[in-house]
SEKOLKOL-980969 format. One record per residue (C-alpha): residue number from 0; x, y negated, z. Coordinates in steps of 0.001 Angstrom, whole numbers, plus 524288, in hexadecimal, padded with zeros to 5 digits. Example, Ala and Ser with C-alpha at 12.3 -4.5 7.8 and 13.67 -1.06 7.14 Angstrom:
2
+------+-------+-------+-------+
| resi |     X |     Y |     Z |
+------+-------+-------+-------+
|    0 | 8300C | 81194 | 81E78 |
|    1 | 83566 | 80424 | 81BE4 |
+------+-------+-------+-------+
END
This chain:
36
+------+-------+-------+-------+
| resi |     X |     Y |     Z |
+------+-------+-------+-------+
|    0 | 3200A | C81A3 | 5906C |
|    1 | 323BB | C82BC | 58218 |
|    2 | 31A92 | C8E28 | 57F91 |
|    3 | 30F24 | C877B | 5864D |
|    4 | 311B6 | C7B23 | 57E67 |
|    5 | 311CC | C8334 | 571F3 |
|    6 | 304E1 | C8992 | 575A5 |
|    7 | 2FF07 | C7C38 | 57878 |
|    8 | 303C3 | C7700 | 56B5A |
|    9 | 2FE54 | C82F6 | 5645E |
|   10 | 2F12C | C80C0 | 56AF4 |
|   11 | 2F104 | C7284 | 566B4 |
|   12 | 2F4B0 | C762E | 558C0 |
|   13 | 2EA51 | C80C1 | 557C2 |
|   14 | 2E01A | C7762 | 55D37 |
|   15 | 2E416 | C6CC4 | 5537F |
|   16 | 2E396 | C768A | 5483D |
|   17 | 2D5EF | C7AE1 | 54C5B |
|   18 | 2D130 | C6CCF | 54CD9 |
|   19 | 2D782 | C6A23 | 53FA4 |
|   20 | 2D02A | C75B4 | 539BE |
|   21 | 2C348 | C70A8 | 53F3B |
|   22 | 2C616 | C62F0 | 53A1C |
|   23 | 2C94C | C68D2 | 52CD1 |
|   24 | 2BC20 | C6FC9 | 52C79 |
|   25 | 2B4FA | C633F | 53034 |
|   26 | 2BC34 | C5B60 | 525CD |
|   27 | 2B917 | C6599 | 51B65 |
|   28 | 2AAB3 | C653C | 51F3C |
|   29 | 2AA66 | C565D | 51E9A |
|   30 | 2B121 | C565B | 5115B |
|   31 | 2A78F | C6053 | 50BEB |
|   32 | 29C1D | C5838 | 51104 |
|   33 | 2A129 | C4B8D | 50B06 |
|   34 | 2A483 | C5208 | 4FE12 |
|   35 | 29664 | C5676 | 4FCBA |
+------+-------+-------+-------+
END
């Protein structure tokens, strides 16, 4: 049970990190557009 829970948590964390990276790219693009 503990190992499966850890795997599930790791999957959630990796998914959140991936989404955060994508959001970061979008924010950088928006900032560059508005600065110009």
